[in-house]
DSSP file (Angstrom, degrees, kcal/mol; ACC not computed):
  #  RESIDUE AA STRUCTURE BP1 BP2  ACC     N-H-->O    O-->H-N    N-H-->O    O-->H-N    TCO  KAPPA ALPHA  PHI   PSI    X-CA   Y-CA   Z-CA
    1    1 A M              0   0    0      0, 0.0     2,-0.4     0, 0.0     0, 0.0   0.000 360.0 360.0 360.0 129.3  101.8  -12.1   44.5
    2    2 A T        -     0   0    0      0, 0.0     2,-0.6     0, 0.0     0, 0.0  -0.841 360.0-143.5-104.6 140.2  103.4  -10.8   47.6
    3    3 A I        -     0   0    0     -2,-0.4     2,-0.1     4,-0.0     0, 0.0  -0.910  18.8-152.0-104.9 123.4  103.9   -7.1   48.2
    4    4 A T     >  -     0   0    0     -2,-0.6     4,-1.8     1,-0.1     5,-0.1  -0.427  26.8-112.1 -88.8 165.1  107.1   -6.2   50.0
    5    5 A A  H  > S+     0   0    0      1,-0.2     4,-2.1     2,-0.2     5,-0.1   0.822 119.7  56.2 -67.2 -29.9  107.8   -3.3   52.2
    6    6 A T  H  > S+     0   0    0      2,-0.2     4,-2.2     1,-0.2    -1,-0.2   0.919 105.4  50.5 -67.8 -40.9  110.2   -2.0   49.6
    7    7 A A  H  > S+     0   0    0      2,-0.2     4,-2.5     1,-0.2    -2,-0.2   0.887 110.6  50.2 -60.8 -40.9  107.4   -2.1   46.9
    8    8 A I  H  X S+     0   0    0     -4,-1.8     4,-2.5     2,-0.2    -1,-0.2   0.932 110.8  48.9 -62.9 -45.4  105.1   -0.1   49.3
    9    9 A I  H  X S+     0   0    0     -4,-2.1     4,-2.0     2,-0.2    -2,-0.2   0.879 110.7  49.7 -64.4 -38.6  107.7    2.5   49.9
   10   10 A I  H  X S+     0   0    0     -4,-2.2     4,-2.9     2,-0.2     5,-0.3   0.925 109.9  51.4 -66.4 -44.1  108.4    2.9   46.2
   11   11 A W  H  X S+     0   0    0     -4,-2.5     4,-3.0     1,-0.2    -2,-0.2   0.912 110.8  49.1 -57.2 -43.2  104.6    3.3   45.5
   12   12 A L  H  X S+     0   0    0     -4,-2.5     4,-2.4     2,-0.2    -1,-0.2   0.895 113.4  46.1 -64.4 -37.7  104.5    6.0   48.2
   13   13 A I  H  X S+     0   0    0     -4,-2.0     4,-2.4     2,-0.2    -2,-0.2   0.917 115.0  45.5 -70.4 -45.4  107.4    7.8   46.7
   14   14 A V  H  X S+     0   0    0     -4,-2.9     4,-2.8     2,-0.2     5,-0.2   0.888 115.0  49.5 -63.9 -42.1  106.1    7.6   43.2
   15   15 A G  H  X S+     0   0    0     -4,-3.0     4,-2.7    -5,-0.3    -2,-0.2   0.906 110.0  50.5 -63.8 -42.7  102.7    8.7   44.5
   16   16 A A  H  X S+     0   0    0     -4,-2.4     4,-2.5     2,-0.2     5,-0.2   0.936 114.0  43.7 -59.7 -49.9  104.1   11.6   46.4
   17   17 A I  H  X S+     0   0    0     -4,-2.4     4,-2.6     2,-0.2     5,-0.2   0.950 117.9  44.6 -65.1 -47.3  106.1   12.9   43.4
   18   18 A A  H  X S+     0   0    0     -4,-2.8     4,-2.6     1,-0.2    -2,-0.2   0.905 113.9  49.7 -64.6 -39.2  103.2   12.4   41.0
   19   19 A G  H  X S+     0   0    0     -4,-2.7     4,-2.2    -5,-0.2    -1,-0.2   0.921 112.7  47.6 -63.0 -45.5  100.6   13.9   43.3
   20   20 A W  H  X S+     0   0    0     -4,-2.5     4,-1.8    -5,-0.2    -2,-0.2   0.940 113.3  46.8 -60.8 -50.8  102.8   16.9   43.9
   21   21 A L  H  X S+     0   0    0     -4,-2.6     4,-1.9    -5,-0.2    -2,-0.2   0.904 111.6  51.0 -60.3 -42.2  103.5   17.4   40.3
   22   22 A A  H  X S+     0   0    0     -4,-2.6     4,-3.1     1,-0.2    -1,-0.2   0.890 107.7  54.0 -64.8 -38.6   99.8   17.0   39.4
   23   23 A G  H  < S+     0   0    0     -4,-2.2     6,-0.3     1,-0.2    -1,-0.2   0.859 109.8  48.6 -62.3 -33.8   98.9   19.6   42.1
   24   24 A Q  H  < S+     0   0    0     -4,-1.8     3,-0.3    -5,-0.1    -2,-0.2   0.858 115.3  43.6 -72.8 -34.4  101.3   22.0   40.4
   25   25 A I  H  < S+     0   0    0     -4,-1.9     2,-1.1     1,-0.3    -2,-0.2   0.915 116.5  44.8 -76.4 -43.9   99.8   21.3   37.0
   26   26 A V  S >< S-     0   0    0     -4,-3.1     3,-1.2    -5,-0.2    -1,-0.3  -0.742  90.4-155.6-101.7  82.6   96.1   21.5   38.0
   27   27 A K  T 3  S+     0   0    0     -2,-1.1    -3,-0.1    -3,-0.3    -4,-0.0  -0.225  70.1  21.6 -62.7 144.5   96.2   24.6   40.2
   28   28 A G  T 3  S+     0   0    0     -5,-0.2    -1,-0.2     1,-0.1    -4,-0.1   0.445 105.4  82.1  83.8  -2.5   93.5   24.9   42.9
   29   29 A H    <   +     0   0    0     -3,-1.2    -2,-0.1    -6,-0.3     2,-0.1   0.180  59.6 120.3-122.8  14.4   92.7   21.2   43.1
   30   30 A G        -     0   0    0     -7,-0.2     3,-0.1     1,-0.1   -10,-0.1  -0.362  49.0-153.9 -79.3 163.6   95.4   19.9   45.4
   31   31 A F     >  -     0   0    0      1,-0.5     4,-0.8    -2,-0.1     3,-0.1   0.059  47.7 -95.5-123.9  22.4   94.7   18.2   48.7
   32   32 A G  H  >  -     0   0    0      3,-0.2     4,-2.5     1,-0.2    -1,-0.5  -0.223  61.7 -55.6  85.2 176.2   97.9   18.9   50.7
   33   33 A L  H  > S+     0   0    0      2,-0.2     4,-2.0     1,-0.2     5,-0.2   0.950 136.6  41.9 -59.1 -56.0  100.7   16.4   50.9
   34   34 A V  H  > S+     0   0    0      1,-0.2     4,-2.3     2,-0.2    -1,-0.2   0.919 117.2  48.8 -63.3 -42.4   98.9   13.3   52.2
   35   35 A G  H  X S+     0   0    0     -4,-0.8     4,-2.5     1,-0.2    -1,-0.2   0.882 110.3  50.9 -63.5 -34.7   96.0   13.9   49.9
   36   36 A N  H  X S+     0   0    0     -4,-2.5     4,-2.4     2,-0.2    -1,-0.2   0.819 107.7  53.3 -71.4 -32.5   98.3   14.4   46.9
   37   37 A I  H  X S+     0   0    0     -4,-2.0     4,-2.4    -5,-0.2     5,-0.2   0.941 111.6  46.3 -64.9 -45.7  100.1   11.1   47.7
   38   38 A I  H  X S+     0   0    0     -4,-2.3     4,-2.6     1,-0.2     5,-0.2   0.912 113.1  48.6 -63.9 -42.0   96.8    9.4   47.7
   39   39 A V  H  X S+     0   0    0     -4,-2.5     4,-2.2     1,-0.2    -1,-0.2   0.882 110.8  51.8 -65.2 -36.6   95.8   11.0   44.5
   40   40 A G  H  X S+     0   0    0     -4,-2.4     4,-1.6     2,-0.2    -2,-0.2   0.889 111.7  46.1 -63.5 -42.2   99.1   10.1   43.0
   41   41 A I  H  X S+     0   0    0     -4,-2.4     4,-1.7     2,-0.2    -2,-0.2   0.909 114.9  45.8 -66.9 -44.1   98.7    6.4   44.0
   42   42 A I  H  X S+     0   0    0     -4,-2.6     4,-2.5     1,-0.2    -2,-0.2   0.877 111.9  54.1 -67.9 -34.3   95.1    6.3   42.7
   43   43 A G  H  X S+     0   0    0     -4,-2.2     4,-2.9    -5,-0.2    -1,-0.2   0.862 104.2  54.7 -65.0 -35.5   96.4    8.1   39.6
   44   44 A A  H  X S+     0   0    0     -4,-1.6     4,-2.2     2,-0.2    -1,-0.2   0.904 110.0  46.5 -62.3 -43.0   99.0    5.4   39.1
   45   45 A V  H  X S+     0   0    0     -4,-1.7     4,-1.4     2,-0.2    -2,-0.2   0.897 113.0  49.2 -68.6 -42.3   96.2    2.8   39.2
   46   46 A I  H  X S+     0   0    0     -4,-2.5     4,-3.3     1,-0.2     3,-0.4   0.954 114.2  44.9 -63.1 -48.1   94.0    4.7   36.8
   47   47 A A  H  X S+     0   0    0     -4,-2.9     4,-1.7     1,-0.2    -2,-0.2   0.854 108.6  57.1 -66.2 -34.1   96.9    5.2   34.3
   48   48 A G  H  < S+     0   0    0     -4,-2.2    -1,-0.2    -5,-0.2    -2,-0.2   0.809 118.0  33.8 -64.6 -28.9   97.9    1.6   34.6
   49   49 A W  H  X S+     0   0    0     -4,-1.4     4,-0.6    -3,-0.4    -2,-0.2   0.880 124.5  41.4 -87.6 -44.0   94.5    0.6   33.6
   50   50 A L  H  X S+     0   0    0     -4,-3.3     4,-1.2    -5,-0.2     3,-0.4   0.909 105.5  57.9 -76.8 -48.7   93.6    3.4   31.1
   51   51 A L  H ><>S+     0   0    0     -4,-1.7     5,-2.5    -5,-0.3     3,-0.8   0.902 104.9  48.8 -57.1 -48.4   96.8    4.0   29.2
   52   52 A P  H >45S+     0   0    0      0, 0.0     3,-1.1     0, 0.0    -1,-0.2   0.861 108.6  56.2 -60.2 -31.8   97.2    0.4   27.7
   53   53 A R  H 3<5S+     0   0    0     -4,-0.6    -2,-0.2    -3,-0.4    -3,-0.1   0.762 107.2  48.7 -73.3 -24.3   93.6    0.5   26.6
   54   54 A L  T <<5S-     0   0    0     -4,-1.2    -1,-0.3    -3,-0.8    -3,-0.1   0.398 122.0-108.3 -90.0   0.6   94.4    3.7   24.6
   55   55 A G  T < 5S+     0   0    0     -3,-1.1     2,-0.6    -4,-0.4    -2,-0.1   0.633  76.6 134.7  83.5  14.2   97.4    2.1   23.1
   56   56 A L      < -     0   0    0     -5,-2.5     2,-0.6    -6,-0.2    -1,-0.3  -0.872  29.5-178.4-100.9 120.3   99.9    4.2   25.1
   57   57 A Y        -     0   0    0     -2,-0.6     2,-0.8    -3,-0.1     0, 0.0  -0.929   6.8-174.9-122.4 107.0  102.8    2.3   26.7
   58   58 A I        +     0   0    0     -2,-0.6    10,-0.1     6,-0.1    -2,-0.0  -0.881  17.7 179.7-103.7 106.6  105.2    4.3   28.7
   59   59 A G        +     0   0    0     -2,-0.8     2,-0.2     6,-0.0    -2,-0.0  -0.065  25.2  87.5 -91.9-168.2  108.0    1.9   29.7
   60   60 A G  S    S-     0   0    0      4,-0.1    -2,-0.0     3,-0.1     0, 0.0  -0.567  72.0 -69.5 109.6-173.3  111.1    2.4   31.7
   61   61 A D  S  > S-     0   0    0     -2,-0.2     4,-1.7     3,-0.1     5,-0.1   0.445  92.3 -30.6 -93.8-126.6  112.0    2.3   35.3
   62   62 A I  H  > S+     0   0    0      1,-0.2     4,-2.2     2,-0.2     5,-0.2   0.814 135.2  58.5 -68.9 -30.8  111.0    4.7   38.0
   63   63 A I  H  > S+     0   0    0      2,-0.2     4,-2.6     1,-0.2    -1,-0.2   0.932 106.0  49.4 -62.9 -46.1  110.7    7.7   35.5
   64   64 A G  H  > S+     0   0    0      1,-0.2     4,-2.8     2,-0.2    -2,-0.2   0.891 111.2  50.1 -58.7 -42.3  108.1    5.8   33.5
   65   65 A A  H  X S+     0   0    0     -4,-1.7     4,-2.7     2,-0.2    -1,-0.2   0.890 110.4  48.5 -64.7 -39.2  106.2    5.0   36.7
   66   66 A I  H  X S+     0   0    0     -4,-2.2     4,-2.9     2,-0.2    -2,-0.2   0.912 111.7  49.9 -69.7 -41.0  106.2    8.6   37.8
   67   67 A I  H  X S+     0   0    0     -4,-2.6     4,-2.4     2,-0.2    -2,-0.2   0.935 113.4  46.9 -61.3 -46.3  105.0    9.7   34.3
   68   68 A N  H  X S+     0   0    0     -4,-2.8     4,-2.4     1,-0.2    -2,-0.2   0.954 114.7  45.4 -55.7 -52.1  102.2    7.1   34.3
   69   69 A A  H  X S+     0   0    0     -4,-2.7     4,-2.6     1,-0.2    -1,-0.2   0.860 111.9  52.8 -64.1 -36.9  101.2    8.1   37.8
   70   70 A L  H  X S+     0   0    0     -4,-2.9     4,-2.7     2,-0.2     5,-0.2   0.939 108.9  49.6 -63.0 -45.3  101.4   11.8   36.9
   71   71 A I  H  X S+     0   0    0     -4,-2.4     4,-2.4     1,-0.2    -2,-0.2   0.955 114.4  44.6 -57.5 -51.4   99.1   11.3   33.9
   72   72 A G  H  X S+     0   0    0     -4,-2.4     4,-2.3     1,-0.2    -1,-0.2   0.855 113.2  51.3 -65.4 -35.4   96.6    9.4   36.0
   73   73 A A  H  X S+     0   0    0     -4,-2.6     4,-3.1     2,-0.2     5,-0.2   0.900 109.4  49.7 -67.8 -40.2   96.8   11.9   38.9
   74   74 A V  H  X S+     0   0    0     -4,-2.7     4,-2.5     2,-0.2    -2,-0.2   0.910 111.8  48.7 -64.0 -42.9   96.2   14.9   36.5
   75   75 A I  H  X S+     0   0    0     -4,-2.4     4,-2.3    -5,-0.2    -2,-0.2   0.927 113.4  47.9 -59.4 -44.4   93.2   13.1   35.0
   76   76 A L  H  X S+     0   0    0     -4,-2.3     4,-2.6     1,-0.2    -2,-0.2   0.924 112.7  46.7 -64.6 -45.3   91.9   12.4   38.5
   77   77 A L  H  X S+     0   0    0     -4,-3.1     4,-2.5     2,-0.2    -1,-0.2   0.898 111.3  52.7 -63.8 -38.8   92.4   16.0   39.8
   78   78 A F  H  X S+     0   0    0     -4,-2.5     4,-2.0    -5,-0.2    -1,-0.2   0.941 111.6  45.9 -60.3 -45.5   90.7   17.3   36.6
   79   79 A L  H  X S+     0   0    0     -4,-2.3     4,-2.1     2,-0.2    -2,-0.2   0.908 112.3  50.9 -66.8 -40.6   87.6   15.0   37.2
   80   80 A I  H  X S+     0   0    0     -4,-2.6     4,-2.2     1,-0.2    -1,-0.2   0.901 109.4  51.6 -62.7 -39.4   87.5   16.0   40.9
   81   81 A G  H  X S+     0   0    0     -4,-2.5     4,-2.1     2,-0.2    -1,-0.2   0.873 107.5  51.5 -64.0 -38.0   87.6   19.6   39.9
   82   82 A L  H  X S+     0   0    0     -4,-2.0     4,-2.0     1,-0.2    -2,-0.2   0.914 112.1  46.8 -65.8 -41.0   84.7   19.2   37.4
   83   83 A F  H  X S+     0   0    0     -4,-2.1     4,-1.2     2,-0.2    -2,-0.2   0.860 109.8  53.3 -67.4 -36.5   82.6   17.5   40.2
   84   84 A K  H  < S+     0   0    0     -4,-2.2    -1,-0.2     1,-0.2    -2,-0.2   0.894 110.6  47.2 -68.0 -41.6   83.5   20.3   42.7
   85   85 A R  H  < S+     0   0    0     -4,-2.1    -2,-0.2     1,-0.2    -1,-0.2   0.888 110.9  51.6 -67.6 -37.6   82.3   23.0   40.3
   86   86 A A  H  <        0   0    0     -4,-2.0    -1,-0.2     1,-0.3    -2,-0.2   0.767 360.0 360.0 -72.4 -22.4   79.1   21.2   39.5
   87   87 A A     <        0   0    0     -4,-1.2    -1,-0.3    -3,-0.2    -2,-0.2   0.440 360.0 360.0 -80.4 360.0   78.2   20.8   43.1
């Protein structure tokens, strides 16, 4: 499988949108623009792995990808917040 420059740009855009939205939803746990992009991309990977195992399939084009990434990013920010409070 080859990853094109267009695919990387789309991942960054989806990650940025999902990370920003997750930062708005989970107040106080954002990491700034670059950090939120990274959280959004990692969130997309988490959601891509977790949601099918739970029986949730969010299809569609770019909107479905953003929703998937948003769910994963919110989960990730929530978990990070739990670890920050425990430390």
